[in-house]
N, C-alpha and C positions, 0 to 999 in steps of 0.2 A: 813699842816703837812703831811709828808709821812707816809705810813702804818708802816714802820720800826720804825719811831720815836714814833708812838702811842704805839707799843708793849713795848717800853722802858719807857713809861710814868708812873709816880706814880699816876697821876690824869689827867683828861681830861676836858677842857672847850670847850663845843660845842656851838658856837654862831649861832643862827638861824635868818635868815631874815624873820621876821614875815609879812612883807609887800609882800613877794613873794606868788603868788597864790598857789604854790605847797609846801608850808612850811611843811605840814604834811608828804608829800611824801619824802621830803629831810631828815627829821628826821628818817623816817622808813628805808631809804637807808643806812644812816650812822649806825644806830643800827644793821641792818642786816649784814653789813660788819664787824662791831666790834664783833658780835656774832660768826662769822665764823673764827675769828683769832685764831691761836693756843694759844696765850697768850693774855688774855683780860687785858685791862688797868685797873687802879685803879678806884676809884669813879669818876663819871661824873657829872659835873654841866652844866645844859642847860640854856643858856642866850638867851632870845628873844629880838632882837634889832628891832628898828624902830617902837616902839609901838605908836609913834606919827603919823604914817602914815597909821594906820589901823582903821577900824570901831570898835565900842564897842562890836559887836557880835564876831568878830575874836579874839579880846583880851580876852573876856570872855571864849571862847572855849579853847584857849591856856591855860588860867589859870586853867580851869577845868581839862583838860587833863594832865597838868604838874604842879600840885600844888607846887612842890618843885623848879620850874623854877624861874629864875630872869628875870624881865621885865624892859627893859631899852630903852632909846633913846640916843645913843651916841652923835648924832647931837645936841639934845636939852639938853644934860647933865642930863637926868632924870634917876634916879635909880642907878647912878654910885656908890654912897656910899654903897648901898645895895650889889651891885655886888662886890665891894672891900671886904666887910665883908664876903660874901659867899666864895670868893676865898681864903681868909685867913683861914676860917673854913675848906675848902677843902684841903688846904695844910697841916694844922694841923692834920686833919684826915688821910691823905695819909702818912704822916711821922710816925704817930702812928702805922700804920699797920705793 
């Protein structure tokens, strides 16, 4: 998404590649950019993808740092129903604002 689209968004789904060694840095960069925007987007849902490709320590760290995050493997189709439910809640919340 372009930054212009983000400022118009009622909500934001941030998908993070948990298998990337710099996943924490990627999240920090995105959050930094969002915080500098003149108009901040609505609520943000963070989805961590590729949980099937990481060790248990990485997964545990992400779950500890982002307890509201959704943890999925799109390739293995793990956690997709939870993601759907969370997206539905996000939309419902964003519309109610």
